[in-house]
C-alpha positions as CSV (number, residue, x, y, z in Angstrom):
1,M,-0.6,12.7,-6.7
2,K,-0.8,11.1,-3.0
3,Y,-3.7,8.5,-3.6
4,K,-3.2,6.5,-6.6
5,A,-6.2,4.0,-6.3
6,I,-9.6,4.5,-4.9
7,F,-11.8,1.8,-3.9
8,C,-15.6,2.3,-4.1
9,D,-18.6,0.4,-2.9
10,F,-21.8,0.9,-4.6
11,D,-24.8,0.7,-3.3
12,G,-25.3,3.6,-0.6
13,T,-22.3,4.9,-2.1
14,I,-21.4,6.0,-5.6
15,Y,-25.5,4.8,-6.5
16,T,-28.2,7.3,-5.2
17,E,-31.5,5.6,-3.3
18,D,-32.9,6.5,-6.2
19,H,-30.8,4.1,-8.2
20,R,-28.7,6.7,-10.2
21,I,-25.4,7.4,-10.7
22,S,-24.6,11.1,-10.9
23,Q,-23.3,12.8,-13.8
24,T,-21.3,14.8,-11.2
25,N,-19.5,11.3,-10.2
26,K,-19.5,10.1,-13.6
27,D,-17.1,13.2,-14.4
28,T,-15.4,13.8,-11.9
29,I,-14.0,9.3,-11.3
30,A,-13.0,10.6,-15.4
31,K,-10.9,13.5,-14.0
32,Y,-9.5,11.1,-11.5
33,I,-8.6,8.5,-14.2
34,A,-7.0,10.6,-16.8
35,A,-4.8,12.4,-13.8
36,G,-3.3,8.6,-13.6
37,G,-5.5,7.3,-10.9
38,K,-6.6,3.8,-10.2
39,F,-10.5,4.0,-9.8
40,V,-12.1,0.4,-8.4
41,V,-15.5,-0.8,-7.2
42,S,-15.9,-3.3,-4.8
43,T,-19.6,-4.4,-4.3
44,G,-21.0,-7.2,-2.7
45,R,-23.0,-7.5,-6.0
46,L,-23.0,-10.4,-8.7
47,F,-20.4,-9.7,-11.6
48,S,-23.1,-9.5,-14.1
49,A,-25.5,-7.4,-11.8
50,I,-22.5,-4.8,-11.5
51,Y,-21.1,-5.1,-15.2
52,P,-23.4,-2.3,-16.5
53,K,-23.0,0.2,-13.9
54,L,-19.4,-0.5,-14.6
55,V,-20.1,-0.2,-18.3
56,E,-22.6,3.4,-17.5
57,L,-19.1,4.6,-15.6
58,N,-16.8,3.9,-18.3
59,L,-14.5,1.4,-16.3
60,D,-12.2,-1.1,-18.1
61,G,-9.9,-1.8,-15.4
62,D,-11.1,-4.4,-12.4
63,V,-14.0,-4.9,-10.0
64,I,-14.2,-6.3,-6.8
65,V,-17.3,-8.6,-6.3
66,Y,-18.8,-11.1,-4.0
67,Q,-18.0,-8.7,-0.8
68,G,-13.7,-9.9,-2.1
69,A,-14.6,-12.8,-2.8
70,G,-13.4,-12.2,-6.5
71,V,-12.0,-9.9,-8.7
72,Y,-13.1,-9.7,-12.6
73,D,-11.1,-7.9,-15.4
74,I,-14.2,-5.9,-16.7
75,K,-12.9,-5.9,-20.2
76,S,-12.5,-9.7,-20.6
77,K,-15.8,-10.4,-18.1
78,K,-13.0,-12.9,-16.8
79,Q,-12.3,-13.7,-12.9
80,I,-8.7,-13.3,-11.9
81,Y,-9.1,-14.1,-8.2
82,G,-11.5,-15.9,-6.1
83,K,-12.1,-17.4,-2.6
84,F,-14.7,-19.4,-1.8
85,F,-16.8,-20.7,1.2
86,E,-16.0,-23.9,2.3
87,R,-19.0,-26.1,1.6
88,E,-19.5,-27.8,4.5
89,M,-19.6,-24.2,7.1
90,A,-22.1,-22.9,4.3
91,V,-24.7,-25.9,4.6
92,R,-24.7,-25.8,8.5
93,A,-24.8,-22.0,8.1
94,L,-28.0,-22.0,5.9
95,E,-29.2,-25.0,7.9
96,Y,-29.3,-22.6,10.3
97,V,-31.0,-20.0,9.0
98,E,-33.8,-22.4,7.4
99,A,-34.4,-23.3,11.1
100,M,-35.2,-20.0,11.7
101,G,-38.4,-20.0,10.3
102,D,-40.0,-18.1,6.8
103,E,-39.3,-14.7,8.0
104,F,-35.5,-15.4,7.7
105,V,-34.8,-15.9,3.9
106,P,-31.9,-17.2,2.8
107,L,-29.9,-16.4,-0.4
108,V,-26.7,-18.3,-1.8
109,Y,-24.0,-17.0,-4.6
110,I,-22.8,-19.9,-6.6
111,D,-21.4,-19.6,-9.9
112,D,-22.2,-15.7,-10.7
113,T,-26.1,-16.9,-10.0
114,C,-28.3,-15.9,-6.8
115,H,-30.3,-18.8,-5.5
116,C,-33.4,-19.0,-3.5
117,R,-35.6,-21.7,-2.6
118,Y,-38.8,-20.3,-3.5
119,F,-39.2,-16.3,-5.0
120,N,-41.3,-13.9,-2.4
121,E,-42.0,-10.4,-1.7
122,Y,-38.6,-10.5,0.0
123,V,-36.7,-12.0,-2.9
124,K,-38.3,-9.7,-5.2
125,E,-37.2,-6.6,-3.6
126,F,-33.9,-7.7,-3.2
127,V,-33.3,-9.0,-6.7
128,T,-35.2,-5.4,-7.8
129,I,-32.8,-3.2,-6.4
130,C,-29.8,-5.3,-7.5
131,N,-31.2,-5.6,-11.1
132,I,-30.3,-9.5,-11.0
133,G,-31.7,-12.7,-12.3
134,Y,-32.5,-15.6,-9.9
135,K,-32.9,-19.7,-9.9
136,E,-35.4,-21.1,-7.6
137,T,-34.2,-24.7,-6.4
138,K,-37.3,-25.5,-5.3
139,I,-35.3,-27.7,-2.5
140,P,-33.7,-26.0,0.9
141,L,-30.4,-24.4,0.1
142,S,-28.4,-26.1,2.4
143,Q,-29.2,-29.5,0.3
144,Y,-28.8,-27.7,-3.0
145,V,-25.2,-26.1,-1.9
146,R,-24.3,-29.7,-0.8
147,E,-25.2,-31.5,-4.1
148,S,-24.0,-28.5,-5.8
149,E,-20.7,-29.0,-8.2
150,H,-20.0,-25.5,-7.6
151,L,-18.8,-23.6,-4.4
152,P,-20.4,-21.1,-3.0
153,V,-19.0,-17.4,-2.4
154,K,-21.2,-16.1,0.2
155,V,-24.7,-16.4,1.7
156,L,-27.4,-13.1,2.3
157,V,-30.1,-13.4,4.4
158,L,-33.2,-11.5,3.7
159,M,-35.0,-10.5,7.0
160,Q,-37.4,-7.6,8.6
161,G,-34.4,-4.5,9.0
162,E,-35.2,-4.8,12.9
163,C,-34.0,-8.4,13.5
164,C,-30.3,-7.9,11.4
165,D,-28.4,-6.6,14.5
166,K,-29.7,-9.9,17.1
167,F,-29.1,-12.2,14.0
168,T,-25.7,-10.8,13.3
169,E,-24.6,-10.5,16.8
170,E,-26.5,-14.3,17.6
171,G,-25.2,-15.6,14.1
172,A,-21.6,-14.7,15.0
173,K,-21.5,-16.3,18.4
174,R,-22.4,-19.5,16.9
175,F,-20.0,-19.6,14.3
176,P,-17.0,-18.0,15.2
177,D,-15.3,-18.6,11.8
178,L,-18.0,-16.9,10.0
179,A,-18.3,-13.1,9.0
180,F,-22.0,-11.5,9.6
181,M,-22.2,-7.9,8.6
182,R,-25.2,-5.9,7.4
183,S,-25.1,-4.9,3.9
184,H,-28.6,-3.4,4.0
185,T,-31.3,-2.1,6.2
186,F,-32.3,-5.7,5.3
187,I,-29.7,-8.0,4.7
188,V,-26.8,-9.7,6.4
189,E,-24.1,-11.1,4.3
190,I,-22.3,-14.2,5.9
191,M,-18.9,-15.2,4.9
192,T,-15.6,-17.0,5.6
193,K,-13.8,-14.6,8.4
194,G,-10.5,-13.2,6.3
195,I,-12.8,-13.1,3.1
196,D,-13.1,-9.8,2.7
197,K,-13.8,-6.3,0.6
198,G,-10.4,-5.7,2.5
199,A,-8.9,-8.8,0.9
200,G,-9.7,-8.1,-2.2
201,V,-8.1,-4.7,-2.1
202,K,-4.7,-5.8,-0.5
203,W,-4.5,-7.8,-3.2
204,L,-5.0,-5.9,-6.1
205,C,-2.8,-3.1,-4.5
206,D,-0.6,-5.9,-5.1
207,K,-1.4,-6.3,-8.6
208,Y,-0.8,-2.7,-9.4
209,G,1.9,-2.1,-7.1
210,V,0.5,0.4,-5.4
211,D,1.7,1.0,-1.5
212,I,-2.3,0.2,0.4
213,K,-1.3,3.5,2.3
214,D,-1.9,5.4,-0.5
215,T,-5.3,4.5,-1.4
216,I,-8.9,5.6,-0.4
217,A,-12.0,3.2,0.7
218,L,-15.0,4.5,0.4
219,G,-18.1,2.5,1.8
220,D,-21.5,3.0,3.9
221,S,-22.4,-0.3,5.4
222,E,-21.1,-2.7,8.0
223,N,-19.5,-4.8,4.8
224,D,-16.9,-1.9,3.7
225,I,-15.7,-1.4,7.1
226,A,-12.7,-3.9,6.3
227,M,-11.3,-2.0,3.3
228,I,-12.2,1.0,5.1
229,E,-9.9,0.5,7.7
230,A,-6.9,-1.3,5.3
231,A,-7.1,1.5,3.1
232,G,-4.6,4.8,3.7
233,L,-7.8,7.2,4.1
234,G,-10.8,5.2,5.2
235,V,-14.4,7.2,4.1
236,A,-17.8,6.9,5.5
237,M,-20.6,8.7,3.2
238,A,-22.8,10.8,5.7
239,N,-25.3,8.2,5.5
240,A,-23.4,5.1,6.4
241,M,-24.1,2.7,9.0
242,P,-22.9,4.3,12.9
243,K,-19.7,1.3,13.1
244,V,-18.8,2.3,9.5
245,K,-18.1,5.8,11.1
246,L,-16.7,4.7,13.8
247,A,-14.0,3.1,11.4
248,A,-13.7,5.8,9.1
249,D,-10.7,8.4,9.2
250,Y,-13.0,10.9,7.2
251,I,-17.1,11.6,7.3
252,A,-17.8,12.3,3.0
253,D,-21.4,14.0,2.1
254,T,-24.4,11.8,1.1
255,N,-24.4,9.1,-1.4
256,D,-27.4,11.8,-2.7
257,N,-25.3,14.6,-2.4
258,D,-22.5,13.4,-4.7
259,G,-20.2,12.5,-1.6
260,V,-17.7,10.7,-3.8
261,A,-16.5,12.9,-6.2
262,K,-16.6,16.0,-3.4
263,V,-13.9,13.2,-1.7
264,I,-12.3,12.8,-4.9
265,E,-12.1,16.3,-5.7
266,K,-10.8,17.2,-1.9
267,F,-8.1,14.8,-1.4
268,C,-6.9,14.2,-5.5
269,L,-7.4,16.9,-7.7
270,Q,-7.3,20.1,-5.9
271,G,-4.7,22.3,-7.4
272,K,-4.5,19.4,-10.3
273,D,-5.5,22.0,-12.8
274,D,-2.7,24.5,-11.9
275,E,0.0,21.7,-12.2
């Protein structure tokens, strides 16, 4: 089998718009694993948020979380790889967002927990989509991060969708050492440059002894571009953001139409039944 490992984004890629994993995707992933392939979910979610979905997919290997800043062993629930946001840089980014007003709502991931200053409608929509809890700090997140004994892994900013592109462009100019990436229609994620899904993919390829040329990466959002460009075959979903499609080698069907399963069948399983 040419493609020995598949790295797959979750939301907007294998997860449908009505928040399901189709049986076709589940069955096809199981066939690929049974044929000897490694299937790895690569997500921006917290480990605690993605874990139930990994169980639903019957996966027991590794998972990339926090946008590539962490890798967990699914069976043991232990983190085996981790990178962190430098504290002072995270504080500066949060202060920048906090100065922009209430229409821009920052969140920060620390110790596998989502933190917000106050719970509001933006946060409610986000935690409902991701099916996660949250912790209200009651103080500015910049202050909370400065005083926390644990380092953050990433900052997220919730806003009206039409504000995302301008915010991303202006933030990248102001903070040249940080990456500003859209991960949803109303979410921009901020991380240290070089800490991304592509780095997580490369780390796991080294662990598995797999040449990165023999991998597939699938995604739909700008935060997937690093792994799509790193993989041997970079795949954008038909529902992907325009920049993702430009970075990809192949455009799959949509997340609502079993695009992941169709890629696996086309590039990994065709002819397997005849062997």
